Backbone as CSV, one residue per row, in Angstrom:
resi,resn,N_x,N_y,N_z,CA_x,CA_y,CA_z,C_x,C_y,C_z
1,MET,-12.912,14.431,18.560,-12.660,13.127,18.406,-12.663,12.748,19.317
2,GLU,-12.460,11.388,20.469,-12.747,11.458,21.954,-11.685,9.921,21.576
3,TYR,-10.176,10.853,22.614,-9.028,10.166,21.991,-9.066,8.857,23.723
4,SER,-8.458,7.938,23.672,-8.768,6.454,24.722,-8.201,7.375,26.290
5,HIS,-7.201,7.893,25.809,-6.530,8.626,27.757,-6.365,9.646,27.713
6,SER,-6.052,10.785,29.177,-5.514,12.167,28.837,-3.975,11.688,28.225
7,ASP,-3.595,13.198,28.225,-2.813,13.579,27.197,-1.374,12.824,28.255
8,ALA,-1.099,13.253,29.658,-0.222,12.410,30.684,-0.368,11.292,29.914
9,GLU,-1.827,10.554,30.033,-1.394,8.704,30.007,-0.853,8.429,28.752
10,LEU,-1.772,9.127,27.732,-1.140,9.034,25.802,0.604,8.781,25.968
11,VAL,1.353,9.371,26.670,2.857,9.347,27.018,3.192,8.382,27.364
12,GLN,2.456,7.557,28.208,3.457,6.686,28.503,2.809,5.383,27.752
13,GLN,1.909,5.326,26.851,1.238,4.458,25.786,2.226,3.350,24.801
14,PRO,2.069,2.047,24.892,3.098,1.332,23.844,2.813,2.173,23.021
15,ILE,4.371,2.187,22.042,3.927,2.658,20.738,3.697,1.294,19.816
16,GLY,4.242,0.713,20.080,4.422,-1.033,19.722,2.829,-1.986,19.699
17,TYR,2.034,-0.985,20.904,0.614,-1.198,20.903,-0.118,-0.735,19.428
18,TRP,0.229,1.297,19.878,-0.276,1.844,18.483,-0.056,1.751,17.432
19,SER,1.266,1.374,16.917,1.159,1.259,15.982,0.814,0.028,15.145
20,TRP,0.587,-0.914,15.577,0.224,-2.668,15.293,-1.739,-2.387,15.200
21,ALA,-2.191,-1.321,15.882,-3.571,-1.043,15.674,-4.000,-0.195,15.088
22,ALA,-2.909,0.736,14.384,-3.229,2.046,13.322,-2.779,0.624,12.377
23,TYR,-2.339,0.406,11.843,-1.866,-1.038,10.592,-3.028,-1.593,10.729
24,ASN,-3.264,-2.275,11.829,-4.314,-3.373,11.081,-5.695,-2.199,11.341
25,ALA,-5.912,-0.851,11.208,-7.503,-0.951,11.260,-6.889,-0.278,9.548
26,VAL,-6.274,0.704,9.626,-6.056,0.809,8.141,-5.660,0.232,7.134
27,VAL,-4.749,-1.069,7.093,-5.328,-2.269,5.955,-6.456,-3.072,5.845
28,SER,-6.430,-3.198,6.934,-8.603,-3.519,7.075,-9.143,-3.284,6.327
29,ARG,-8.623,-1.745,6.718,-10.104,-0.851,6.054,-9.663,-0.812,4.566
30,THR,-8.188,-0.558,3.863,-7.976,-0.849,1.999,-8.596,-1.895,1.916
31,ARG,-7.670,-3.245,2.170,-8.508,-4.352,0.890,-10.105,-5.088,1.412
32,GLY,-10.358,-4.406,2.388,-11.853,-4.385,2.371,-12.828,-4.210,1.212
33,ALA,-12.247,-2.769,0.947,-12.587,-1.422,0.666,-12.361,-1.963,-1.269
34,LEU,-10.328,-2.298,-1.102,-10.413,-3.141,-2.491,-11.207,-4.182,-3.309
35,ALA,-11.824,-5.534,-2.480,-12.082,-6.856,-2.347,-13.770,-6.119,-2.900
36,GLY,-13.498,-4.953,-1.956,-14.851,-4.592,-2.947,-15.621,-4.490,-3.840
37,ILE,-14.493,-4.429,-4.446,-14.318,-3.889,-5.875,-13.538,-4.731,-7.647
38,GLY,-13.423,-5.945,-6.145,-12.526,-7.336,-6.901,-11.359,-7.969,-7.403
39,THR,-10.244,-6.777,-6.396,-9.112,-7.179,-6.335,-8.619,-6.967,-5.045
40,THR,-7.047,-7.541,-4.649,-6.227,-7.427,-3.524,-5.447,-5.692,-3.600
41,GLN,-4.916,-6.352,-2.051,-4.206,-4.982,-2.240,-2.982,-4.978,-3.315
42,PRO,-2.282,-6.304,-3.027,-1.196,-6.388,-3.803,-0.982,-6.061,-4.975
43,GLN,-2.637,-6.985,-5.978,-3.068,-6.890,-6.880,-3.089,-5.209,-7.524
44,TRP,-3.141,-4.601,-6.511,-3.372,-2.779,-7.048,-2.273,-2.619,-6.489
45,TRP,-1.141,-2.597,-5.796,0.558,-2.264,-5.894,0.699,-2.287,-7.431
46,VAL,0.493,-3.648,-8.194,0.832,-4.296,-8.864,0.769,-3.327,-10.313
47,LEU,-0.720,-3.414,-10.431,-1.469,-2.219,-11.359,-1.380,-0.884,-10.913
48,ALA,-0.188,-0.626,-10.005,-0.681,0.991,-9.991,1.214,0.819,-10.179
49,GLN,2.135,-0.022,-10.030,3.509,0.456,-10.356,3.322,0.240,-12.416
50,VAL,2.659,-0.832,-12.902,3.120,-0.804,-13.944,1.974,0.087,-14.716
51,ALA,0.982,1.350,-14.284,0.121,2.125,-14.911,0.619,3.657,-14.575
52,ARG,1.209,3.709,-13.299,2.106,5.047,-13.556,3.747,4.816,-14.332
53,ALA,4.444,4.065,-14.668,6.128,3.943,-14.401,5.518,4.741,-15.841
54,GLU,6.891,5.483,-16.087,7.519,5.943,-17.155,8.119,5.727,-18.456
55,SER,8.646,4.084,-18.211,9.192,3.688,-19.092,8.023,2.145,-18.614
56,VAL,8.724,1.159,-19.542,8.211,-0.056,-18.940,8.667,-1.035,-18.562
57,LYS,7.926,-1.862,-17.606,9.011,-2.351,-16.374,8.297,-4.613,-16.619
58,THR,9.474,-4.875,-15.627,9.279,-6.130,-16.511,9.069,-6.990,-15.091
59,ARG,8.496,-8.015,-14.988,7.870,-8.435,-13.914,9.029,-8.456,-13.112
60,ALA,10.042,-9.035,-13.272,11.216,-8.962,-12.014,11.173,-7.221,-11.747
61,GLU,11.389,-7.025,-12.468,11.447,-5.247,-11.128,9.432,-4.894,-10.512
62,VAL,8.739,-4.928,-10.995,7.894,-5.123,-9.841,7.423,-5.844,-8.680
63,SER,8.185,-6.988,-9.158,8.016,-8.376,-8.310,9.064,-7.836,-7.072
64,GLY,10.411,-7.262,-7.085,10.936,-6.974,-6.847,11.211,-6.202,-5.808
65,LEU,10.416,-4.750,-6.497,9.933,-4.150,-6.301,9.031,-4.320,-4.165
66,LEU,8.021,-5.024,-4.977,7.126,-5.248,-3.687,6.734,-6.592,-2.907
67,ARG,8.091,-7.844,-2.945,7.660,-8.088,-2.464,8.157,-7.859,-0.659
68,ASN,8.240,-7.110,-0.640,8.227,-7.000,0.765,7.517,-5.653,1.632
69,TYR,6.710,-5.254,0.171,5.669,-4.454,1.359,4.425,-5.982,2.259
70,LEU,4.389,-5.054,3.606,3.400,-5.756,4.645,4.337,-6.821,4.299
71,ASP,5.302,-7.414,3.752,6.005,-8.932,4.880,5.509,-9.959,3.272
72,THR,5.040,-9.298,2.021,4.024,-10.533,1.440,5.190,-10.983,0.512
73,GLY,6.178,-11.011,0.405,7.746,-11.888,0.461,7.134,-12.470,-1.798
74,PRO,8.442,-13.139,-1.585,7.824,-13.121,-3.797,7.468,-13.713,-4.538
75,GLU,6.979,-14.926,-3.925,5.984,-15.761,-4.142,4.407,-15.534,-3.855
76,VAL,4.136,-14.646,-2.876,3.102,-13.708,-3.138,2.761,-12.926,-4.300
77,MET,3.944,-12.040,-4.808,4.195,-11.277,-5.537,3.845,-11.097,-7.386
78,GLU,4.688,-13.126,-7.303,3.818,-13.400,-8.277,2.752,-14.242,-8.715
79,SER,2.487,-15.021,-7.694,1.329,-14.861,-7.447,-0.051,-14.226,-8.160
80,GLU,0.587,-12.759,-7.442,-0.712,-11.804,-7.182,-0.101,-10.905,-8.546
81,ILE,0.959,-11.210,-9.264,1.269,-10.530,-10.816,0.535,-11.602,-11.589
82,ASP,0.529,-12.751,-11.387,0.035,-13.877,-12.536,-1.910,-14.286,-12.258
83,ARG,-1.833,-13.179,-11.057,-3.832,-13.259,-10.452,-4.391,-11.995,-11.687
84,THR,-3.522,-11.138,-11.474,-4.034,-9.694,-12.135,-3.476,-9.414,-13.733
85,ILE,-2.715,-10.721,-14.223,-2.528,-10.709,-15.451,-3.521,-11.295,-16.438
86,ALA,-3.778,-12.146,-15.321,-5.030,-13.754,-15.769,-6.295,-12.663,-15.450
87,GLN,-6.557,-11.708,-14.933,-7.795,-10.920,-14.760,-7.599,-10.330,-16.784
88,GLY,-6.256,-9.957,-16.560,-7.117,-9.386,-18.214,-6.569,-7.499,-17.754
89,TRP,-5.574,-8.151,-17.192,-4.972,-5.947,-16.211,-3.862,-5.593,-17.171
90,LEU,-3.333,-6.571,-17.008,-1.800,-6.236,-17.782,-1.322,-7.820,-19.169
91,ALA,-1.071,-7.583,-19.611,0.305,-8.133,-20.529,1.694,-8.773,-20.207
92,GLU,1.904,-9.777,-20.365,3.484,-9.456,-20.477,3.887,-10.279,-21.856
93,ASP,4.867,-10.167,-21.640,5.683,-9.975,-23.257,6.732,-11.816,-23.119
94,ALA,6.844,-12.108,-24.247,8.552,-13.163,-23.999,9.354,-12.488,-22.705
95,GLN,9.223,-11.251,-23.212,10.590,-10.969,-21.807,10.131,-10.711,-21.097
96,GLY,9.246,-10.641,-20.010,8.667,-10.336,-19.191,8.620,-9.159,-18.685
97,HIS,8.373,-8.541,-19.512,7.734,-6.291,-19.930,6.399,-6.778,-19.376
98,LEU,5.791,-5.653,-18.547,4.445,-6.443,-18.645,3.546,-5.110,-18.429
99,GLY,2.399,-5.139,-19.881,2.307,-3.507,-20.115,0.394,-4.083,-19.926
100,ILE,-0.408,-2.295,-19.851,-1.048,-2.467,-19.139,-2.448,-2.284,-19.769
101,THR,-3.420,-3.098,-19.697,-4.359,-3.061,-21.076,-5.369,-1.977,-21.288
102,ALA,-6.201,-1.910,-22.061,-7.970,-1.119,-21.893,-7.997,-1.402,-20.646
103,GLU,-8.756,-2.954,-20.474,-9.675,-3.549,-19.130,-8.192,-2.469,-18.291
104,GLY,-7.496,-3.139,-18.014,-6.667,-3.007,-17.195,-6.537,-1.173,-16.509
105,ARG,-6.278,-0.460,-17.882,-6.422,1.140,-17.806,-7.467,1.244,-16.502
106,ALA,-8.695,0.845,-17.280,-10.224,1.144,-16.407,-10.503,1.477,-15.681
107,PHE,-9.521,-0.262,-15.345,-9.956,-0.874,-13.926,-9.409,0.000,-12.436
108,TYR,-7.424,0.314,-13.308,-6.664,1.076,-12.954,-7.160,2.810,-12.354
109,GLU,-8.013,2.928,-13.417,-8.952,4.489,-12.620,-9.936,4.237,-12.301
110,LYS,-10.342,3.172,-11.748,-11.784,2.938,-10.603,-10.905,2.582,-9.888
111,ALA,-10.137,1.952,-9.744,-9.084,1.279,-7.703,-8.430,2.648,-7.976
112,ALA,-7.783,3.542,-8.355,-7.036,4.716,-7.682,-7.942,5.339,-7.520
113,ALA,-9.257,5.730,-8.000,-10.190,6.369,-7.507,-10.666,6.326,-5.906
114,LEU,-10.788,4.720,-5.794,-10.545,4.742,-4.445,-9.931,5.046,-3.440
115,GLN,-8.374,4.830,-3.882,-7.633,4.737,-3.097,-7.332,6.472,-2.739
116,ASP,-7.789,7.569,-3.691,-8.376,8.861,-3.386,-8.755,8.849,-1.998
117,GLU,-10.436,8.056,-2.327,-11.687,8.534,-1.672,-11.138,8.009,-0.119
118,LEU,-10.306,6.663,0.154,-9.944,5.986,1.010,-9.285,6.892,1.298
119,TRP,-7.925,7.729,1.096,-6.539,8.771,1.869,-7.280,9.800,2.038
120,ALA,-8.320,10.348,1.542,-9.215,11.833,2.162,-9.445,10.722,3.035
121,GLU,-10.697,9.966,3.406,-10.999,8.988,4.956,-9.802,8.650,5.988
122,ARG,-9.077,8.222,5.398,-7.942,8.332,6.720,-7.120,9.103,6.700
123,HIS,-6.962,10.773,6.254,-6.414,11.646,6.897,-7.498,13.154,6.711
124,ALA,-8.990,12.915,7.346,-10.013,13.390,7.828,-9.113,13.866,9.214
125,GLY,-9.692,15.516,9.328,-8.736,16.008,10.756,-7.694,15.292,11.271
126,ILE,-6.750,15.136,9.631,-5.257,15.436,10.204,-4.584,16.281,9.515
127,SER,-3.484,17.439,9.267,-2.775,18.258,9.158,-1.730,17.402,8.488
128,ASP,-1.585,18.688,7.049,-0.231,18.276,6.599,1.142,18.052,7.801
129,GLU,0.749,19.279,8.321,2.149,19.130,9.334,1.905,17.420,10.138
130,GLU,0.900,17.931,11.041,0.562,16.351,11.470,1.209,14.945,11.220
131,TYR,0.339,15.316,9.691,0.869,13.915,8.576,2.815,13.232,8.735
132,LEU,2.848,14.713,8.563,4.707,14.461,8.446,5.293,14.601,9.494
133,THR,4.165,14.939,11.124,5.299,14.451,12.126,5.465,13.029,12.147
134,THR,4.364,12.296,12.140,4.267,11.077,12.176,5.065,9.683,11.589
135,LEU,5.127,10.162,10.359,5.856,9.871,9.586,7.361,10.071,10.012
136,LYS,8.018,10.663,10.502,9.063,11.111,11.280,9.291,10.624,12.441
137,VAL,8.347,10.890,13.243,8.281,9.970,14.426,8.567,8.367,14.458
138,LEU,7.334,7.895,13.827,7.677,6.899,13.506,8.554,6.310,12.370
139,GLN,9.581,6.610,11.990,11.195,6.586,11.154,12.359,6.448,12.237
140,ARG,11.902,7.418,13.346,13.272,7.623,14.208,12.937,6.547,15.058
141,PHE,11.613,5.745,15.609,11.232,4.512,15.780,11.761,3.218,15.134
142,ILE,12.200,3.557,14.509,12.898,2.959,13.392,14.066,2.319,13.494
143,HIS,14.094,4.149,13.615,15.430,3.786,13.342,16.543,3.606,14.662
144,ASN,15.773,4.111,16.028,16.032,3.927,17.281,16.191,1.680,17.343
145,THR,15.607,1.546,16.751,15.211,-0.160,17.495,15.691,-0.666,16.453
146,GLY,16.847,-0.861,15.224,17.411,-1.108,14.613,16.742,-1.632,13.352
147,GLY,15.610,-1.064,13.257,15.089,-1.446,12.451,15.811,-0.466,10.666
148,SER,14.589,-1.326,9.255,14.695,-0.813,8.129,13.821,-0.598,7.315
149,ALA,13.036,0.453,6.913,12.067,0.451,6.075,12.801,1.116,5.044
150,TRP,11.822,0.918,3.719,11.884,2.144,2.716,10.303,2.011,1.906
151,HIS,9.954,2.619,1.459,8.789,3.361,0.803,9.057,3.675,-0.327
152,HIS,9.169,3.445,-1.357,9.261,3.921,-2.699,8.558,5.826,-3.114
């Protein structure tokens, strides 16, 4: 890979710009690939939360966990949960418990395979050590600027 600047110049580059550019590239690629199989990123989040859960989760639990992802917000997450149910991937009982349907399980497997492919694509040429360092540096930037972030 050819980098944009020399090492001496890169250390002077603004983290805000490069973290934004990385965010845009990764999220745009992910959302485009998921759209290609007929879903949105928030719908994938919902489906994955229910499909991977060790115990049954309620709508409120799923929405509460996901509403801050990428500044989605509670209204959008509620709407995306509704769309996931309308797709027939999840069912909701009278108490708000969400369960994955057979159609949902099949779609989840397809989407999970795509996510695995995207992971491999993003991580090509990047060692686990480099990735770990990158995440720790980004978390330090967040801490140093008084921000907060958490991903389950």
